[in-house]
C-alpha positions as CSV (number, residue, x, y, z in Angstrom):
1,M,-1.9,25.3,0.0
2,S,-0.2,29.0,-0.3
3,E,-0.7,30.3,-4.0
4,K,3.6,30.5,-3.9
5,T,3.5,26.3,-3.3
6,R,1.1,26.0,-6.1
7,T,3.0,28.1,-8.7
8,T,5.8,25.8,-7.8
9,I,4.5,22.5,-7.8
10,R,3.3,23.9,-11.4
11,Q,6.7,24.5,-12.4
12,R,7.9,21.3,-11.2
13,R,5.7,19.6,-13.3
14,K,5.9,21.2,-16.3
15,N,9.9,20.9,-15.9
16,V,9.3,17.0,-15.6
17,Q,7.4,17.2,-18.5
18,R,10.2,18.9,-21.0
19,E,12.7,16.4,-19.4
20,K,10.9,13.6,-20.3
21,K,10.8,14.7,-23.8
22,K,13.9,15.0,-23.9
23,T,14.7,11.7,-22.5
24,K,15.3,9.1,-25.7
25,S,14.7,6.1,-26.0
26,V,15.4,2.8,-28.1
27,T,13.7,2.8,-30.8
28,F,13.6,1.0,-34.5
29,S,14.9,4.2,-36.5
30,D,17.7,4.0,-34.0
31,F,18.7,0.8,-35.4
32,L,18.1,1.8,-38.9
33,I,20.7,4.3,-38.5
34,D,23.5,2.2,-37.0
35,W,22.7,-0.3,-40.0
36,K,23.6,2.6,-42.1
37,R,26.7,4.3,-40.5
38,N,28.0,1.0,-38.6
39,P,26.7,-2.2,-41.0
40,M,29.1,-4.8,-38.9
41,I,26.9,-4.5,-36.0
42,A,23.9,-5.4,-37.6
43,I,25.7,-8.6,-39.4
44,G,27.8,-9.3,-36.0
45,L,24.1,-9.2,-33.7
46,G,22.0,-10.5,-36.8
47,G,24.3,-13.5,-37.1
48,S,24.7,-14.2,-33.3
49,A,20.8,-14.1,-33.1
50,F,20.5,-16.9,-35.6
51,L,22.6,-19.5,-34.0
52,T,21.0,-18.3,-30.5
53,A,17.6,-19.0,-32.0
54,L,18.6,-22.1,-33.6
55,M,19.7,-23.5,-30.4
56,G,16.5,-22.6,-28.5
57,L,14.8,-24.3,-31.3
58,F,16.6,-27.0,-30.7
59,I,15.8,-27.6,-27.4
60,G,12.4,-27.5,-27.6
61,L,12.7,-29.7,-30.4
62,N,14.8,-32.0,-28.6
63,P,16.2,-33.6,-31.7
64,R,19.0,-36.4,-31.6
65,L,20.3,-39.4,-33.6
66,N,19.3,-42.5,-32.8
67,E,21.2,-46.1,-33.0
68,S,20.5,-46.0,-36.6
69,G,21.7,-42.6,-37.9
70,I,18.0,-41.1,-37.9
71,L,17.2,-37.9,-36.8
72,D,14.3,-38.3,-34.0
73,L,12.4,-35.2,-32.4
74,F,11.1,-34.6,-29.3
75,G,13.8,-37.0,-27.9
76,G,12.1,-40.2,-29.4
77,Q,8.4,-39.8,-28.4
78,D,5.9,-39.9,-31.5
79,T,3.1,-38.3,-29.1
80,T,1.1,-35.6,-29.8
81,S,1.6,-34.3,-26.3
82,A,5.3,-34.4,-26.8
83,A,5.1,-32.3,-29.6
84,V,3.0,-29.7,-28.7
85,I,4.8,-28.9,-25.6
86,G,8.1,-29.2,-27.8
87,I,7.2,-26.7,-30.4
88,F,5.6,-24.6,-27.5
89,F,8.8,-24.3,-25.6
90,G,11.1,-24.3,-28.7
91,I,9.1,-20.8,-29.6
92,I,10.0,-19.3,-26.4
93,Y,13.3,-20.2,-26.4
94,M,14.0,-19.6,-29.5
95,C,12.4,-16.2,-29.3
96,A,14.0,-15.6,-25.5
97,F,17.4,-15.7,-26.7
98,P,18.4,-13.3,-29.1
99,I,15.7,-11.3,-27.1
100,L,17.5,-11.1,-24.4
101,G,21.4,-11.7,-25.9
102,E,21.6,-9.8,-29.1
103,Y,18.9,-7.6,-28.4
104,G,20.0,-6.7,-24.8
105,T,23.6,-6.0,-26.0
106,Y,22.4,-3.6,-28.7
107,Y,20.1,-1.4,-26.4
108,W,22.5,-0.5,-23.5
109,H,24.4,-0.2,-26.2
110,R,22.1,2.8,-27.7
111,K,21.3,3.6,-23.7
112,L,25.2,4.3,-23.1
113,A,24.9,6.5,-26.7
114,L,21.6,8.5,-25.4
115,R,22.7,9.0,-21.4
116,E,22.6,12.0,-19.8
117,D,25.7,14.0,-20.1
118,D,27.6,14.2,-17.1
119,N,25.6,11.7,-15.3
120,K,28.6,9.3,-14.3
121,G,26.1,6.7,-12.8
122,Q,24.5,6.4,-16.3
123,L,28.0,5.7,-17.6
124,I,29.2,3.2,-15.4
125,I,25.4,1.3,-15.3
126,S,25.3,1.4,-19.0
127,L,28.7,0.3,-19.9
128,V,28.9,-2.4,-17.2
129,T,25.8,-3.8,-18.3
130,L,26.7,-3.9,-22.1
131,L,30.0,-5.5,-21.3
132,L,27.9,-8.5,-19.4
133,A,25.0,-8.6,-21.9
134,A,27.7,-8.9,-24.8
135,T,30.0,-11.6,-22.9
136,F,26.4,-13.3,-22.4
137,T,25.8,-13.5,-25.8
138,I,29.0,-14.6,-26.7
139,T,29.1,-17.2,-24.6
140,T,25.2,-18.1,-25.7
141,A,26.5,-18.2,-29.6
142,V,29.5,-20.3,-29.0
143,S,27.1,-23.0,-26.7
144,A,24.5,-22.9,-29.9
145,S,27.7,-23.7,-31.9
146,F,29.1,-26.6,-29.3
147,V,25.0,-27.7,-29.5
148,L,24.7,-27.4,-33.2
149,A,28.0,-29.3,-33.9
150,T,27.1,-32.3,-31.3
151,L,24.1,-32.5,-33.6
152,L,25.1,-32.7,-36.5
153,H,28.0,-34.7,-35.7
154,T,30.3,-32.8,-38.1
155,F,33.4,-33.6,-36.2
156,E,34.3,-36.4,-34.0
157,V,35.4,-34.3,-31.4
158,F,31.5,-33.2,-30.5
159,N,30.3,-36.3,-29.6
160,A,28.4,-35.0,-26.4
161,I,27.1,-31.7,-25.7
162,P,29.7,-30.2,-23.0
163,E,28.2,-29.9,-19.2
164,W,28.6,-26.6,-19.3
165,V,26.7,-25.8,-22.3
166,Q,24.3,-27.6,-20.5
167,Y,24.0,-25.7,-17.4
168,W,24.5,-22.1,-19.3
169,T,21.5,-22.9,-21.4
170,I,19.4,-23.6,-18.7
171,L,20.6,-20.5,-16.3
172,I,21.1,-17.8,-18.8
173,I,17.4,-16.7,-19.1
174,P,16.6,-16.2,-15.7
175,I,19.8,-14.3,-14.9
176,A,19.5,-12.7,-18.2
177,L,16.1,-11.0,-17.4
178,A,17.1,-10.1,-13.7
179,L,20.3,-8.3,-15.0
180,H,18.0,-6.4,-17.4
181,A,15.4,-5.7,-15.0
182,G,17.7,-4.3,-12.2
183,M,20.1,-2.5,-14.1
184,N,17.5,-0.8,-16.2
185,M,15.6,0.0,-12.8
186,V,19.0,1.6,-11.4
187,Y,19.5,3.5,-14.6
188,D,16.4,5.3,-14.1
189,H,16.6,6.1,-10.7
190,V,20.1,8.2,-11.2
191,S,18.4,10.1,-14.1
192,E,17.5,13.9,-14.1
193,Y,14.1,13.1,-14.7
194,A,13.4,10.8,-11.7
195,A,15.5,13.0,-9.4
196,D,13.3,15.7,-10.2
197,R,10.1,13.5,-9.6
198,R,11.3,12.6,-6.0
199,A,11.5,16.3,-5.9
200,M,8.2,17.3,-6.8
201,Q,6.9,14.1,-5.1
202,R,8.8,15.4,-1.7
203,E,7.2,18.8,-1.9
204,L,3.8,17.0,-2.5
205,D,4.1,15.2,0.2
206,E,5.2,18.4,2.1
207,V,1.8,20.1,1.0
208,E,-0.3,17.5,2.3
209,N,1.3,16.5,5.2
210,E,0.9,20.6,5.7
211,A,-3.0,20.5,5.2
212,E,-3.5,17.5,7.0
213,N,-1.8,19.1,9.9
214,Q,-4.2,22.3,9.5
215,I,-7.3,20.0,9.1
216,R,-6.3,18.1,12.4
217,Q,-5.3,21.2,14.1
218,A,-8.7,22.7,12.9
219,R,-10.6,19.7,14.1
220,V,-8.8,20.2,17.7
221,N,-10.0,24.0,17.8
222,A,-13.1,23.1,17.0
223,R,-13.4,20.4,19.7
224,K,-11.8,22.4,22.3
225,Q,-14.3,25.4,21.4
226,A,-17.5,23.2,21.6
227,A,-16.2,21.3,25.2
228,I,-15.7,25.1,26.1
229,A,-18.9,26.3,25.4
230,A,-20.6,23.4,26.9
231,A,-19.2,23.9,30.4
232,N,-20.1,27.6,30.0
233,E,-23.8,26.8,29.5
234,Y,-23.8,24.2,31.7
235,E,-22.4,26.5,34.1
236,R,-25.1,29.0,33.5
237,V,-28.4,26.5,33.4
238,S,-26.9,24.8,36.2
239,G,-26.8,28.1,38.5
240,T,-30.4,29.1,38.0
241,G,-31.4,25.4,37.9
242,A,-30.2,23.7,40.9
243,V,-31.8,26.4,42.9
244,A,-35.2,25.4,41.6
245,A,-34.2,21.5,41.5
246,G,-33.7,22.3,45.3
247,L,-36.5,24.3,46.1
248,S,-38.7,21.3,44.5
249,L,-37.0,18.6,46.2
250,A,-37.3,20.9,49.5
251,H,-40.8,21.3,49.0
252,K,-41.5,17.7,48.1
253,A,-39.9,16.5,51.1
254,W,-41.6,18.9,53.2
255,E,-45.4,17.9,51.7
256,E,-44.3,14.6,52.9
257,D,-42.9,15.3,56.3
258,R,-46.1,17.6,56.8
259,K,-48.6,14.3,55.7
260,A,-46.8,12.1,58.3
261,M,-46.7,14.6,61.2
262,G,-50.1,15.8,61.0
263,T,-51.4,12.2,60.7
264,D,-52.9,10.9,64.2
265,S,-55.0,7.6,63.7
266,D,-55.3,6.5,67.0
267,N,-56.9,9.5,68.4
268,D,-54.3,10.2,71.2
269,G,-52.9,13.5,70.5
270,I,-49.7,12.1,69.7
271,P,-48.7,12.4,65.6
272,D,-48.5,8.5,64.0
273,Y,-44.8,9.6,63.5
274,L,-44.2,10.1,67.3
275,D,-45.8,6.9,68.0
276,E,-43.7,4.9,66.1
277,H,-40.3,6.7,67.8
278,P,-39.0,4.4,70.3
279,N,-38.7,6.9,72.8
280,A,-42.3,8.7,72.4
281,P,-44.6,8.6,75.2
282,K,-46.8,6.3,76.7
283,R,-50.2,6.6,76.0
284,D,-52.2,7.7,79.1
285,N,-55.8,6.9,79.4
286,N,-56.5,9.2,82.5
287,R,-54.7,11.9,81.5
288,K,-57.4,15.1,82.2
289,P,-57.3,18.1,79.5
290,V,-55.4,20.8,80.2
291,Y,-58.2,23.4,79.3
292,A,-61.5,23.5,80.0
293,S,-62.3,23.4,76.0
294,D,-60.6,20.2,76.0
295,A,-63.5,18.7,77.3
296,K,-66.0,20.1,75.2
297,D,-67.7,17.7,72.9
298,F,-67.1,20.1,69.9
299,T,-70.0,18.2,68.4
300,T,-72.8,19.5,69.9
301,P,-73.1,23.0,68.8
302,P,-72.7,25.7,71.9
303,N,-75.8,26.8,73.6
304,R,-76.4,30.9,72.1
305,S,-79.3,32.0,74.9
């Protein structure tokens, strides 16, 4: 990795950290500022949150009027398990509705205000999500009013919870969760901070790939040099070793042949290897010596007188 590349990466990291510090997030202090500047925001969202939280609590408590006009909780089930389950889910829904509805609306209101300058992507995402979150909040608050009016029998027209309210109450939470999570991801992807991180990551990937390729090339060169050195050394050693090995084999072969040719176990004057040969001459017991000396008995010492 060159020094220039290291400097570029360090500069990129500093820029990313600088942009991250500039990036503002939604905090409680922002809400206090908006409370002072625009109190109707807090009043409207707070009132809506009260209705939606109460509806969430009623979903868990499951209150209903019996035939005697008495309000029963937990669907008329007077058991400890029904009470525990009802209270648990009542608390879950009571917290989930205001967080996903009213707080989600305020959250995207602040994200729209804190968007990056000249970033059309963040402008569109925050504006669309703000409108959707506000629509969900209003619809949930209206649904809560229907549920409360029906449970309390305030008016004769509200004698049953509308079917669309029942469907909306069940479906709004998973839809809102997916909406907020997905829009936040897209909002972050189109930010300058994310763009700088992507650029830095690409640069880091290029440097790492280059370093890995250099290591692979060095490994290939090392193996190539080792193979060439082994071949050269083999050629040098085999040039002299082959001659010595050949001479040794020749000597061994000659020793074996010499022993085989020099042995005459039947004393017929013909070596054993010729006796075993199919074309070997037959033994002639009446053969006369060619030389006079052949007839002498070498076991008798010569006469020196």
